[in-house]
C-alpha positions in Angstrom: -4.2 -7.9 22.7 -4.5 -5.7 19.7 -2.9 -2.4 19.4 -4.7 0.5 21.0 -4.1 4.3 20.6 -2.9 6.4 23.5 -0.7 9.3 24.3 2.8 9.7 25.3 4.4 13.0 26.6 8.0 13.6 25.9 10.4 16.5 25.1 11.0 17.5 21.5 13.9 15.0 21.3 11.8 11.9 22.5 13.3 11.9 26.0 11.0 11.4 28.9 9.5 14.4 30.9 8.1 12.8 34.0 10.8 10.5 35.1 12.3 7.6 33.6 15.2 7.4 31.2 16.1 6.4 27.6 15.3 7.7 24.2 12.1 6.9 22.2 12.3 6.3 18.5 10.5 9.1 16.8 8.1 8.9 13.6 9.6 10.0 10.4 7.3 12.1 8.1 4.0 10.3 8.0 5.7 6.9 9.0 5.3 5.6 12.6 8.3 5.2 14.6 9.6 1.5 15.0 8.5 -0.5 18.0 10.4 0.1 21.3 12.2 -3.0 22.6 10.0 -5.5 24.3 9.8 -5.2 28.1 9.2 -8.4 30.0 7.6 -8.5 33.4 5.8 -5.0 33.3 5.4 -3.3 36.6 3.9 0.3 36.8 6.5 2.9 37.8 9.4 0.3 37.5 9.3 -1.4 34.3 7.4 -0.9 31.0 6.3 1.9 28.7 4.1 4.2 30.4 1.1 5.8 28.3 -2.0 7.8 28.8 -5.2 6.4 27.8 -7.4 9.3 26.7 -7.6 12.8 28.0 -8.6 11.9 31.7 -5.1 10.5 31.9 -3.3 13.0 29.8 -4.3 16.0 31.8 -2.0 14.7 34.6 1.0 14.5 32.4 1.0 17.4 30.0 4.4 18.6 28.8 6.0 20.2 25.7 5.3 17.5 23.1 2.4 15.1 23.1 2.6 12.1 20.7 -0.1 9.6 19.6 1.2 6.2 20.6 0.0 2.6 20.2 0.7 -0.4 22.3 0.3 -4.2 22.2 1.2 -7.1 24.5 1.0 -6.9 28.2 -1.0 -4.0 29.7 -1.4 -3.0 33.4 -3.7 -0.2 34.5 -2.3 2.1 37.4 -3.9 5.2 38.5 -3.8 7.6 35.8 -1.7 5.6 33.3 -1.0 2.3 31.8 2.2 0.3 31.7 2.7 -1.8 28.6 5.3 -4.1 27.1 5.4 -3.0 23.7 4.8 0.7 22.4 5.7 2.9 19.6 5.0 6.6 18.5 2.7 7.2 15.7 2.6 10.9 15.3 3.1 14.1 17.0 -0.1 15.9 18.1 0.3 19.1 16.0 -2.6 20.9 17.9 -0.6 20.8 21.1 1.7 23.7 21.0 2.9 26.6 23.2 -0.2 28.6 22.5 -2.7 25.9 23.2 -0.7 25.0 26.3 -1.0 28.6 27.6 -4.7 28.7 26.8 -5.2 25.5 28.6 -3.3 26.8 31.6 -5.5 29.9 31.7 -8.8 28.0 31.5 
């Protein structure tokens, strides 16, 4: 399967906000981050990198920093997310900040 763009919500240091553990590699300047280590035998909520496919998923997982991400390899759709075997962060969503988060919450 070819890479597809998605979103990942993390804290400002690349750590998960909604469960999970570990540290994501972060992009440097305009360069994407390196690929995270491959996960075999992907199982949603247990093993794999969990990403949002579009705004319909993202609204369930909002947090302080939203990253554009891409994936390749194995993919399993589960409720309001996907779990994948290979993922990396491409860039920070600069339009998502404290102000836009407050405006979103007020709407």
